[in-house]
TIVEX-921145 format. One record per residue (C-alpha): y, x, z. Coordinates in steps of 0.02 Angstrom, whole numbers, padded with zeros to 5 digits, always signed. Example, Ala and Ser with C-alpha at 12.3 -4.5 7.8 and 13.67 -1.06 7.14 Angstrom:
2
-00225+00615+00390 -00053+00684+00357 
# end
This chain:
1064
+04089+02717+02370 +04082+02666+02545 +03955+02796+02572 +04066+02943+02488 +04218+02874+02597 +04121+02866+02765 +04055+03045+02704 +04233+03109+02674 +04299+03039+02842 +04160+03110+02946 +04213+03288+02875 +04396+03262+02901 +04343+03204+03067 +04240+03359+03117 +04362+03464+03038 +04510+03406+03153 +04387+03414+03307 +04364+03600+03260 +04532+03629+03231 +04563+03552+03395 +04441+03654+03481 +04488+03814+03407 +04661+03799+03436 +04735+03944+03547 +04837+03902+03691 +04908+03988+03832 +04798+03978+03999 +04881+04012+04170 +04817+04017+04350 +04830+04107+04510 +04680+04218+04562 +04628+04215+04746 +04499+04279+04880 +04396+04154+04988 +04543+04161+05117 +04657+04094+05010 +04773+04264+04990 +04813+04310+04813 +04705+04455+04703 +04840+04571+04643 +04767+04672+04483 +04632+04543+04463 +04552+04575+04262 +04550+04421+04148 +04440+04437+04017 +04411+04311+03856 +04224+04327+03860 +04153+04415+03704 +04330+04493+03633 +04451+04636+03695 +04579+04522+03749 +04620+04539+03933 +04747+04531+04056 +04779+04579+04256 +04848+04459+04388 +05027+04514+04458 +05071+04545+04650 +05063+04356+04685 +04882+04344+04597 +04955+04255+04436 +04905+04288+04273 +04940+04217+04103 +04826+04241+03939 +04794+04147+03762 +04620+04088+03728 +04540+03947+03623 +04484+03791+03700 +04293+03813+03741 +04308+03996+03768 +04255+04070+03925 +04352+04159+04044 +04294+04317+04152 +04362+04312+04321 +04334+04510+04405 +04402+04634+04554 +04336+04768+04629 +04238+04708+04780 +04230+04534+04734 +04089+04430+04625 +04117+04410+04459 +04177+04211+04410 +04152+04138+04221 +04237+03976+04173 +04259+03896+04018 +04450+03828+03952 +04462+03642+03932 +04589+03537+03906 +04696+03578+04056 +04822+03751+04042 +04797+03781+04225 +04633+03873+04285 +04649+03926+04463 +04508+04041+04524 +04444+04102+04704 +04325+04259+04718 +04212+04285+04845 +04174+04450+04924 +04020+04531+04860 +03929+04625+05006 +03841+04747+04891 +03989+04793+04816 +04091+04814+04975 +03968+04951+05038 +04092+05091+04984 +04012+05229+04890 +04060+05416+04943 +04024+05576+04811 +03913+05682+04924 +03834+05859+04882 +03706+05822+04736 +03737+05643+04746 +03814+05479+04812 +03789+05381+04977 +03857+05242+05056 +04014+05294+05171 +03911+05203+05325 +03766+05336+05295 +03884+05486+05307 +03840+05596+05455 +03957+05723+05434 +04154+05757+05407 +04190+05669+05230 +04374+05635+05151 +04387+05548+05011 +04548+05535+04909 +04570+05413+04748 +04650+05418+04599 +04800+05300+04653 +04825+05450+04764 +04817+05590+04629 +04889+05538+04477 +05068+05507+04501 +05104+05670+04604 +05202+05785+04467 +05106+05942+04485 +05020+06048+04364 +04862+06082+04487 +04803+05932+04564 +04794+06020+04736 +04960+06080+04743 +05015+05884+04781 +04884+05864+04933 +04981+05945+05070 +04960+05852+05234 +04843+05708+05141 +04693+05768+05219 +04656+05820+05417 +04564+05989+05450 +04606+06067+05286 +04762+06162+05274 +04852+06183+05097 +04991+06306+05091 +05070+06341+04907 +05117+06513+04928 +05210+06509+04747 +05328+06383+04667 +05270+06446+04508 +05230+06297+04392 +05041+06304+04381 +05008+06413+04525 +04846+06386+04621 +04865+06356+04814 +04784+06422+04957 +04667+06308+05050 +04578+06336+05230 +04464+06225+05292 +04471+06215+05480 +04559+06372+05534 +04485+06557+05481 +04334+06572+05393 +04325+06759+05368 +04433+06925+05381 +04375+07038+05242 +04287+06905+05135 +04367+06754+05039 +04397+06608+05140 +04423+06500+04983 +04331+06329+04977 +04195+06283+04850 +04258+06179+04677 +04135+06059+04618 +04158+05968+04465 +04030+05806+04406 +03903+05884+04518 +03903+06063+04473 +04002+06204+04542 +04148+06257+04448 +04221+06423+04402 +04373+06386+04278 +04548+06381+04306 +04585+06236+04435 +04737+06196+04338 +04641+06179+04189 +04601+05997+04250 +04721+05861+04211 +04752+05766+04374 +04766+05627+04278 +04567+05632+04221 +04503+05615+04393 +04440+05487+04488 +04409+05554+04672 +04403+05707+04769 +04297+05719+04920 +04320+05848+05056 +04161+05908+05130 +04213+06002+05290 +04055+06026+05417 +03875+06088+05397 +03802+05923+05371 +03903+05878+05223 +03906+06041+05138 +03749+06124+05195 +03652+06083+05034 +03776+06232+04947 +03713+06353+05069 +03778+06523+05027 +03951+06461+04943 +03982+06311+05058 +04047+06386+05212 +04220+06391+05179 +04233+06204+05135 +04164+06098+04983 +04289+06004+04876 +04218+05889+04733 +04318+05825+04596 +04217+05669+04507 +04310+05650+04337 +04352+05450+04269 +04215+05375+04164 +04212+05212+04055 +04261+05054+04179 +04234+04889+04089 +04158+04766+03945 +04304+04794+03827 +04420+04949+03760 +04542+04991+03887 +04689+05091+03835 +04814+05187+03951 +04969+05274+03888 +05079+05364+04030 +05244+05457+03995 +05350+05552+04133 +05483+05649+04132 +05586+05739+04263 +05677+05915+04319 +05641+06029+04437 +05757+06128+04556 +05762+06231+04706 +05698+06138+04842 +05742+06264+04994 +05929+06344+05001 +05953+06519+05003 +05984+06614+05139 +06145+06626+05211 +06184+06788+05104 +06350+06856+05059 +06393+06793+04885 +06601+06837+04876 +06635+07014+04830 +06802+07035+04961 +06684+06980+05106 +06554+07145+05048 +06690+07251+05045 +06721+07191+05223 +06550+07219+05276 +06517+07380+05208 +06706+07446+05283 +06619+07380+05448 +06456+07468+05454 +06554+07635+05392 +06662+07635+05529 +06520+07580+05670 +06432+07740+05599 +06593+07840+05617 +06624+07773+05794 +06450+07798+05831 +06459+07991+05789 +06622+08020+05895 +06788+07974+05792 +06917+07864+05879 +06910+07678+05816 +07096+07710+05710 +07019+07872+05641 +06868+07774+05580 +06955+07637+05509 +07062+07757+05400 +06914+07843+05341 +06795+07707+05309 +06940+07610+05205 +06963+07775+05100 +06832+07797+05010 +06749+07633+05017 +06661+07630+04825 +06637+07818+04809 +06574+07861+04980 +06439+08003+04976 +06347+07930+05126 +06354+07776+05057 +06403+07747+04861 +06408+07580+04805 +06505+07646+04643 +06608+07489+04599 +06788+07423+04624 +06816+07250+04575 +06987+07233+04615 +07152+07290+04512 +07198+07447+04659 +07125+07600+04696 +06979+07597+04818 +07074+07641+04951 +07187+07499+04952 +07034+07370+04923 +07041+07351+05128 +07192+07345+05262 +07116+07461+05384 +07226+07387+05518 +07130+07216+05502 +06942+07271+05404 +07015+07124+05287 +07041+07132+05086 +07219+07176+05044 +07321+07014+05020 +07408+07108+04866 +07223+07147+04791 +07171+07049+04636 +06994+07008+04610 +06945+07061+04408 +06754+07005+04396 +06632+06938+04492 +06462+06882+04426 +06337+06769+04526 +06153+06853+04519 +06088+06657+04605 +06160+06570+04471 +06117+06678+04337 +05916+06687+04400 +05895+06509+04435 +05892+06358+04344 +05838+06167+04338 +05695+06149+04253 +05636+06010+04148 +05471+05915+04160 +05380+05844+04028 +05206+05762+04036 +05114+05623+03921 +04939+05555+03950 +04840+05439+03836 +04655+05379+03890 +04521+05259+03808 +04385+05177+03913 +04253+05079+03859 +04090+05030+03944 +03950+04904+03908 +03770+04879+03951 +03708+05026+03858 +03852+05170+03843 +04004+05200+03933 +04160+05327+03845 +04298+05400+03923 +04424+05488+03803 +04587+05559+03859 +04744+05666+03787 +04861+05753+03878 +05005+05865+03873 +05127+05960+04006 +05286+06053+03986 +05349+06093+04154 +05490+06238+04156 +05502+06342+04329 +05683+06351+04419 +05671+06541+04384 +05733+06576+04208 +05614+06624+04084 +05465+06541+04180 +05374+06393+04142 +05186+06312+04118 +05112+06209+03976 +04945+06146+03946 +04885+06026+03837 +04706+05940+03884 +04574+05844+03776 +04431+05780+03893 +04282+05661+03817 +04140+05601+03927 +03991+05469+03889 +03819+05410+03957 +03695+05312+03877 +03561+05215+03936 +03432+05173+03796 +03303+05139+03913 +03314+05068+04092 +03225+05232+04139 +03324+05340+04035 +03516+05397+04066 +03584+05531+03948 +03759+05600+03986 +03865+05737+03954 +04062+05786+03947 +04166+05902+03885 +04336+05959+03941 +04459+06085+03844 +04628+06139+03915 +04751+06277+03827 +04880+06328+03964 +05017+06454+03949 +05108+06522+04112 +05252+06624+04105 +05311+06704+04269 +05438+06829+04269 +05396+06884+04484 +05199+06891+04422 +05205+07079+04400 +05315+07123+04541 +05288+07141+04756 +05405+07081+04843 +05505+07257+04874 +05514+07292+04697 +05689+07311+04604 +05627+07218+04478 +05580+07072+04580 +05701+06926+04496 +05700+06829+04668 +05719+06981+04790 +05863+07050+04656 +05975+06895+04671 +05973+06871+04865 +05963+07089+04890 +06083+07145+04776 +06266+07163+04827 +06397+07046+04744 +06494+07169+04677 +06375+07206+04539 +06392+07119+04368 +06262+07039+04268 +06348+07087+04099 +06435+07235+04072 +06637+07260+04111 +06767+07350+04070 +06922+07416+04189 +07011+07262+04160 +06850+07162+04190 +06831+07090+04033 +06645+07062+03973 +06588+07207+03836 +06511+07130+03680 +06402+07216+03551 +06446+07212+03382 +06373+07045+03365 +06467+06975+03477 +06332+06954+03622 +06356+06982+03785 +06285+07163+03858 +06196+07175+03997 +06245+07274+04154 +06095+07408+04213 +06224+07509+04333 +06224+07670+04224 +06382+07661+04148 +06345+07657+03965 +06423+07570+03823 +06596+07584+03914 +06542+07480+04080 +06654+07532+04238 +06543+07583+04390 +06369+07653+04419 +06255+07603+04545 +06174+07695+04686 +05992+07772+04592 +05870+07660+04665 +05949+07519+04601 +06007+07591+04437 +05944+07541+04263 +05872+07386+04353 +05936+07204+04293 +05814+07084+04325 +05896+06934+04246 +05899+07043+04077 +05722+07109+04097 +05659+06927+04128 +05753+06860+03989 +05724+06994+03862 +05530+07054+03919 +05379+06937+03879 +05251+06881+04001 +05126+06769+03921 +04956+06727+04003 +04861+06616+03883 +04701+06531+03935 +04596+06437+03859 +04456+06348+03951 +04302+06261+03904 +04194+06165+04021 +04034+06075+03965 +03914+05951+04069 +03749+05878+03995 +03623+05773+04099 +03480+05682+04063 +03399+05564+04204 +03213+05493+04202 +03153+05364+04325 +02960+05337+04357 +02836+05270+04468 +02989+05145+04533 +03037+05248+04663 +03043+05421+04589 +03209+05500+04500 +03218+05677+04393 +03379+05726+04344 +03418+05896+04242 +03615+05948+04251 +03663+06093+04123 +03842+06153+04134 +03936+06298+04056 +04101+06335+04108 +04204+06487+03985 +04366+06556+04008 +04472+06657+03874 +04632+06717+03934 +04740+06847+03870 +04881+06928+03944 +05039+06990+03818 +05174+07097+03923 +05315+07194+03843 +05433+07262+03968 +05594+07302+03861 +05667+07476+03820 +05847+07401+03838 +05843+07429+04013 +05733+07410+04178 +05590+07496+04229 +05520+07554+04056 +05681+07589+03966 +05647+07779+04009 +05479+07756+03939 +05561+07678+03786 +05471+07517+03812 +05309+07485+03884 +05162+07348+03814 +05031+07302+03914 +04894+07168+03858 +04721+07123+03927 +04586+06995+03864 +04440+06933+03974 +04293+06811+03943 +04229+06743+04102 +04057+06626+04072 +03985+06527+04201 +03791+06444+04176 +03709+06320+04309 +03537+06250+04276 +03507+06095+04407 +03329+06020+04429 +03335+05871+04565 +03196+05745+04610 +03250+05583+04709 +03144+05465+04803 +03201+05318+04875 +03094+05175+04966 +03130+05049+05106 +03008+04983+05214 +03081+04847+05295 +03223+04906+05403 +03168+05080+05377 +03257+05155+05218 +03199+05345+05159 +03279+05464+05030 +03231+05620+04973 +03284+05746+04884 +03212+05901+04804 +03295+06031+04693 +03319+06193+04617 +03487+06270+04552 +03526+06422+04471 +03718+06500+04432 +03765+06644+04320 +03921+06719+04305 +03979+06849+04170 +04162+06908+04150 +04214+07051+04041 +04372+07128+04025 +04467+07253+03910 +04644+07316+03945 +04767+07441+03894 +04963+07497+03911 +05062+07596+03786 +05252+07659+03793 +05375+07733+03675 +05374+07567+03564 +05466+07562+03389 +05486+07368+03360 +05593+07261+03501 +05479+07116+03558 +05324+07151+03463 +05189+07154+03604 +05048+07241+03511 +04950+07386+03576 +05013+07448+03374 +05186+07452+03424 +05167+07601+03543 +05113+07771+03516 +05095+07841+03697 +04940+07768+03771 +04953+07761+03964 +04789+07681+04010 +04618+07592+03920 +04517+07512+04022 +04364+07381+04035 +04237+07323+04148 +04116+07185+04175 +04047+07082+04311 +03907+06997+04350 +03843+06873+04477 +03682+06767+04506 +03647+06639+04656 +03487+06537+04649 +03449+06413+04772 +03298+06307+04822 +03366+06143+04914 +03304+05988+05009 +03377+05845+05100 +03302+05699+05179 +03406+05516+05234 +03356+05391+05356 +03421+05236+05395 +03354+05115+05528 +03424+04935+05518 +03585+04988+05445 +03624+05062+05620 +03558+05211+05658 +03572+05353+05531 +03508+05538+05504 +03526+05672+05383 +03423+05831+05366 +03464+05975+05229 +03378+06125+05209 +03429+06268+05070 +03366+06436+05021 +03491+06545+04935 +03451+06715+04847 +03629+06802+04780 +03638+06973+04696 +03780+07024+04798 +03661+07096+04933 +03502+07239+04908 +03334+07163+04882 +03274+07172+05076 +03413+07047+05106 +03456+06963+04966 +03381+06774+05019 +03448+06664+05173 +03410+06532+05251 +03538+06383+05293 +03532+06202+05353 +03616+06061+05415 +03566+05907+05540 +03662+05754+05566 +03652+05581+05649 +03753+05413+05654 +03752+05249+05755 +03848+05095+05709 +03873+05026+05877 +03944+04873+05824 +03786+04810+05745 +03700+04804+05896 +03654+04631+05980 +03724+04672+06130 +03904+04731+06043 +04000+04571+06056 +04184+04608+06026 +04261+04512+05897 +04400+04607+05850 +04317+04790+05833 +04244+04753+05636 +04177+04955+05655 +04134+05076+05788 +04013+05230+05748 +03969+05388+05832 +03923+05531+05759 +03873+05710+05770 +03813+05864+05670 +03750+06037+05664 +03704+06165+05534 +03732+06337+05464 +03793+06422+05288 +03825+06588+05218 +03964+06680+05134 +03935+06819+05008 +04098+06835+04945 +04169+07002+05011 +04312+07081+04946 +04364+07270+04894 +04445+07368+05021 +04592+07427+04887 +04673+07306+04765 +04534+07318+04611 +04635+07212+04517 +04694+07228+04324 +04847+07161+04236 +04824+06967+04323 +04642+06997+04351 +04642+06883+04492 +04472+06902+04586 +04469+07069+04701 +04276+07017+04746 +04148+07139+04762 +03999+07084+04675 +03902+07248+04707 +03911+07268+04902 +03749+07360+04934 +03784+07516+04799 +03900+07651+04795 +04024+07615+04654 +04139+07732+04569 +04259+07761+04403 +04214+07880+04284 +04391+07973+04248 +04438+08124+04127 +04419+08276+04244 +04535+08401+04137 +04467+08454+03955 +04402+08277+03910 +04270+08323+04021 +04204+08163+04116 +04193+08142+04307 +04172+08015+04436 +04258+07966+04597 +04208+07847+04718 +04311+07706+04761 +04193+07589+04857 +04032+07649+04965 +03889+07527+04978 +03780+07455+05101 +03601+07427+05089 +03588+07342+05248 +03741+07209+05216 +03694+07024+05239 +03776+06859+05247 +03919+06811+05355 +03830+06645+05441 +03962+06513+05480 +03895+06383+05620 +03956+06236+05634 +03955+06076+05747 +04052+05908+05736 +04051+05779+05832 +04147+05619+05779 +04209+05452+05821 +04260+05318+05710 +04330+05116+05751 +04406+04995+05639 +04501+04847+05739 +04564+04653+05670 +04480+04671+05520 +04504+04830+05498 +04684+04832+05494 +04679+04986+05627 +04566+05104+05585 +04548+05295+05685 +04430+05447+05636 +04413+05574+05768 +04326+05733+05756 +04289+05884+05861 +04213+06040+05789 +04164+06218+05823 +04146+06345+05685 +04078+06494+05745 +04066+06634+05615 +03932+06790+05637 +03916+06942+05554 +04073+06958+05493 +04108+07062+05336 +04203+07210+05354 +04260+07379+05327 +04184+07521+05446 +04258+07678+05436 +04148+07808+05436 +04093+07946+05546 +04152+08107+05518 +03984+08162+05493 +03959+08069+05362 +04110+08076+05259 +04263+08006+05239 +04317+07804+05179 +04237+07662+05246 +04096+07556+05207 +04069+07359+05200 +03973+07303+05371 +03941+07152+05464 +04034+07211+05625 +04089+07036+05715 +04121+06877+05763 +04250+06731+05768 +04260+06569+05818 +04366+06422+05773 +04381+06265+05890 +04484+06090+05877 +04514+05918+05845 +04557+05817+05692 +04619+05633+05709 +04644+05504+05540 +04731+05355+05593 +04801+05203+05475 +04850+05027+05494 +04900+04889+05407 +05046+04823+05505 +05107+04680+05397 +04970+04602+05273 +05000+04425+05189 +05002+04351+05045 +05201+04410+05000 +05196+04567+05087 +05107+04730+05129 +05140+04874+05259 +05027+05002+05295 +05046+05167+05398 +04934+05309+05406 +04941+05487+05502 +04821+05646+05517 +04825+05787+05610 +04737+05949+05658 +04743+06054+05793 +04644+06228+05826 +04630+06385+05915 +04550+06537+05839 +04464+06674+05945 +04390+06848+05899 +04233+06858+05993 +04136+07034+05954 +04236+07168+05864 +04125+07362+05859 +04280+07443+05936 +04406+07415+06066 +04534+07357+05918 +04553+07354+05730 +04753+07380+05666 +04753+07251+05507 +04785+07364+05365 +04858+07240+05266 +04987+07180+05369 +05021+07283+05519 +05113+07147+05645 +04929+07094+05663 +04782+07194+05786 +04609+07118+05798 +04557+07126+05978 +04412+07023+06060 +04479+06874+06150 +04638+06864+06041 +04651+06745+05884 +04659+06809+05703 +04858+06799+05709 +04910+06864+05885 +05086+06969+05841 +05066+07133+05892 +05232+07240+05887 +05377+07299+05979 +05459+07191+06093 +05645+07171+06073 +05735+07159+06238 +05918+07150+06183 +06062+07255+06144 +06154+07383+06246 +06339+07310+06274 +06409+07498+06289 +06342+07547+06120 +06266+07405+06008 +06105+07508+06036 +05948+07393+06015 +05842+07402+06154 +05649+07371+06164 +05527+07362+06308 +05415+07507+06338 +05277+07550+06477 +05309+07632+06624 +05180+07798+06628 +05111+07865+06785 +05098+08051+06807 +04941+08056+06708 +05013+07970+06556 +04938+07784+06614 +05025+07624+06611 +05080+07566+06787 +05084+07390+06736 +05265+07397+06735 +05401+07402+06581 +05566+07474+06548 +05676+07462+06392 +05722+07602+06269 +05843+07621+06129 +05718+07716+06039 +05602+07591+05921 +05484+07716+05864 +05444+07780+06032 +05416+07593+06127 +05257+07524+06159 +05175+07389+06038 +05130+07225+06136 +05056+07060+06103 +05204+06961+06095 +05134+06798+06147 +05161+06727+05984 +05029+06679+05861 +05061+06632+05647 +04935+06482+05697 +05012+06331+05703 +04978+06224+05860 +04978+06073+05754 +04983+06024+05561 +04961+05865+05456 +05045+05717+05374 +05080+05551+05386 +05139+05411+05247 +05179+05236+05225 +05167+05101+05090 +05254+04962+05052 +05235+04814+04932 +05336+04673+04892 +05295+04544+04738 +05296+04680+04603 +05395+04799+04685 +05285+04947+04775 +05365+05104+04869 +05252+05265+04952 +05330+05359+05066 +05224+05528+05123 +05274+05670+05244 +05184+05847+05275 +05223+05935+05444 +05166+06080+05567 +05216+06102+05750 +05210+06280+05823 +05160+06439+05750 +05278+06577+05712 +05325+06674+05562 +05382+06852+05516 +05567+06822+05423 +05532+06996+05345 +05680+06949+05195 +05809+06918+05339 +05746+07083+05422 +05804+07157+05224 +05959+07063+05233 +05982+07138+05389 +05951+07319+05343 +06124+07407+05307 +06074+07581+05266 +06044+07568+05083 +06196+07575+04989 +06204+07420+04857 +06086+07312+04954 +06181+07150+04992 +06179+07063+05164 +06149+06904+05262 +06322+06843+05354 +06264+06887+05529 +06307+07052+05495 +06472+06982+05554 +06404+06922+05712 +06331+07099+05751 +06392+07208+05887 +06560+07292+05880 +06675+07374+05996 +06755+07209+05994 +06624+07090+05996 +06501+07186+06156 +06394+07035+06189 +06323+07012+06032 +06144+06952+06029 +06118+07071+05857 +06128+07259+05887 +06244+07371+05801 +06214+07385+05615 +06296+07544+05528 +06234+07640+05368 +06107+07769+05444 +06030+07703+05594 +05874+07628+05498 +05789+07588+05692 +05911+07442+05740 +05840+07328+05590 +05666+07406+05632 +05511+07294+05634 +05495+07190+05802 +05498+07014+05877 +05657+07005+05865 +05610+06955+05687 +05500+06797+05716 +05544+06624+05711 +05469+06467+05759 +05405+06416+05604 +05390+06191+05626 +05441+06101+05474 +05451+05937+05413 +05441+05915+05231 +05477+05742+05119 +05327+05774+05029 +05337+05635+04909 +05421+05465+04868 +05358+05350+04740 +05428+05188+04688 +05352+05076+04568 +05379+04906+04476 +05238+04820+04395 +05296+04688+04271 +05247+04515+04251 +05072+04469+04174 +05145+04311+04076 +05286+04441+03980 +05137+04568+03968 +05013+04453+03875 +05116+04382+03743 +05152+04564+03720 +04947+04621+03703 +05001+04706+03854 +04865+04703+04010 +04992+04774+04126 +05141+04902+04137 +05236+04985+04266 +05385+05092+04282 +05402+05210+04414 +05514+05343+04491 +05431+05494+04600 +05507+05647+04679 +05393+05778+04750 +05455+05907+04886 +05624+05819+04916 +05666+05901+05068 +05633+06016+05208 +05688+06002+05396 +05643+06172+05475 +05669+06250+05638 +05697+06426+05579 +05874+06489+05491 +05909+06410+05318 +05832+06504+05191 +05660+06536+05273 +05515+06430+05199 +05381+06429+05315 +05248+06337+05198 +05261+06483+05095 +05125+06586+05188 +04969+06549+05280 +05042+06680+05408 +05211+06640+05393 +05269+06799+05325 +05433+06778+05223 +05438+06889+05075 +05524+06873+04887 +05426+06748+04797 +05436+06592+04681 +05505+06461+04785 +05450+06295+04795 +05520+06182+04670 +05594+05989+04717 +05531+05894+04573 +05605+05720+04510 +05511+05609+04367 +05542+05427+04298 +05391+05379+04219 +05304+05232+04116 +05114+05160+04110 +05042+05041+03990 +04884+04959+03979 +04815+04885+03830 
# end
């Protein structure tokens, strides 16, 4: 009995003890570093479970765990600590720095290197700097963030890719675009198919030492994108959602927006013309007012007032008759633009253990543009996984899919096209209605009560007809009624296998495939616009692009005492195939059905195929002695299908060295933590020559000539269905690579525990054997052929500076700034000069830059008659310039000069500041440009007063008149086209400062989150492209063009968003 009782008591006590130890309780504490400062964001896990949390800004955490369980504390750059849970509910932990972890690893060409080993020019941006910026294409939001890299968003259309230039101007007639590499392999898909939130880092390789291994494709710089992978030994789930609004970021030009002002401006333009032809001021005023609507020399065609046209303007004052009542007025600006809604959602799952690392994500973006019926939609899915079954074997693979849909009403129309909605909205007289009006000013509707658009033809009982060149157009109507869809399906796959053998060797095989299937569908309505006379028009295009790449890489790494060696040998082949089929029909039957069978009159049917192959053999040697002296040497031999077999192969190389001075025994300055000097030299090539004429069809963005060594022709119908050929591009068997020789020298230092860092680099980029279109001698025929004809040089300096102004356990305030200055010079040409066929404002001359302005120089205004004056050379009796100048009122005969201004800025870059206090953080970034000039072609058009129906800039009221003889703007009448002709008058200072991004974030307290099973949560408000300060006039945006030329384009949008991020 006693034995049974004793056994039961023992069992009961054991159960009580087990329950006591198994009872879950809340453990809290602080995670600090070895100096006592809190570590925000440290990971706290219950070992062997998926339960975890993160420390808050003060290093505090709270987590539920059983007594006897083990807590694992970790933080990037620090050694992991494990602590057993005892009877206490408080566990404070101190983490010490992990020396090996602090050796920052940077992704470089075909691998990684420790940051201190890099001898070239490399800048890396981490995911924190990329994910919160609300842009569809990740590069769009990086303006001003990387020194030496100029990013120009030439279009504000959602999803549009920007223009990127590294260290000046890379070519004249070849592509200057950089090479993109994704997860180690060259990427040839659409950049907007990559979800920015999938990116772990972006590395910019800017000199030959850094990117020579990319040989023929690295001359214009390399951008390496590394995507996210599994991160911890528990499942991490991240959900991010943001919603916001897009609106116009730059105000419109100061155009005339009131009908009354427009009539007054027209009256004055006609009056000035009559005075210039000899009429008295009084007679000119009477005549100008009498037929202001129906004047055959300037027929505007619409009367918006309730009085006859002869009574709209009071000729005595030149103002609107006070007794006239305005019947109607629509706003083309309001009807053309809108505030768009932006929605983005993202979900990712990450997991990693000893053998497996997996990352999976889903994303969706709906981004409405600021122009009506414009937008961009993207759905992405990404899966990547690594498996290490043996210590010597690693297998990895990734798959990325993106479905995109882009709508851009401006995409089909050039700046001067009347169907260009941006140009029409600012350049069309405000007297013209968007919707048809009757004689009383009432809107005309159809039988269903829908408003009828006004096309200026007088149909449907509408009052008024527009001048012929503006007749039948209404871009608001066509933007809403037309279909312009660009659908793309992008699939990118990567497979890799790595084998380690003989202790120091590793062999890696990489296979990648990028597939893009795109379909463009365009339906131009038969109701009005440029397709009305064809009873509607349907255009379709389908294309498929496939890029395959194979890499075989052999690495050898070995340390011999203080000597460390690393050798890379490799082979790579890339094959690109592109096929396109496009067609167009008119005479459509069913409205809105955008298939070719819906039209009966075939306008064209075309198809073509492009192939491109590059093969390369590569090698690299890196040497490190005592972690103080570093050497990096690389060599690559490339072959390309662009050139003939005799010139197909080229050799490229890079050589760099670095010295960590602060590690020397003689260096004894305690407050200097880092002092490095580095230098590099190397050569790369460029085979990306473009066609002289635009060969792109129906949205094909690639105008590259892949067959430059041979003559190319089109097969055409020579009549009677007999085939014929027409040559469109002559070839050149002697064509060779453009060669870019790069010199780089840099200095890096860090002070006061690296609270202050500076990186300054001087660079020289010499481009030889420029690919250019050389005119043929008359004896050889007509036209041009591609040839290597010139040399060009870029010299400059770039500086990056960062500082932690305040850094303590409560508050962090950091600041960084970068700037780049360079000079460009053409050093060799085959002729005395070559005029730029694409932009007549520039002329290529030895000793001058690529973008020095060459044009007629404005000299002022003749006060006696208002004529514009331009400088011209004084000639001797033999017709040669004497070196002196005089003025003339004949702009056409005036001499063209280099006017001493360039489109190249003096300095460009950006700066930012970040502040953190407890759970709050604030980031503010700016982009800037100092110097450089742009040609304001839009302003020029708005001062052109010789085309009836065009709108005017309000500066026409400040131009010369007999009552304003001291005006700085010439007389603007309805006949003299020279007054607003191209000259230096329209050059403007392109300096600007742009508030690029502001992000305010609040991180929720971990104690509250742990009770909810959430390891981290934050809310944030972000704004992108918030405000522009520019020296030029209102409306001009210097950011839209690398040459500063203002055209009617999709303006940049201001985006404001509110977001929530949850981590589980």
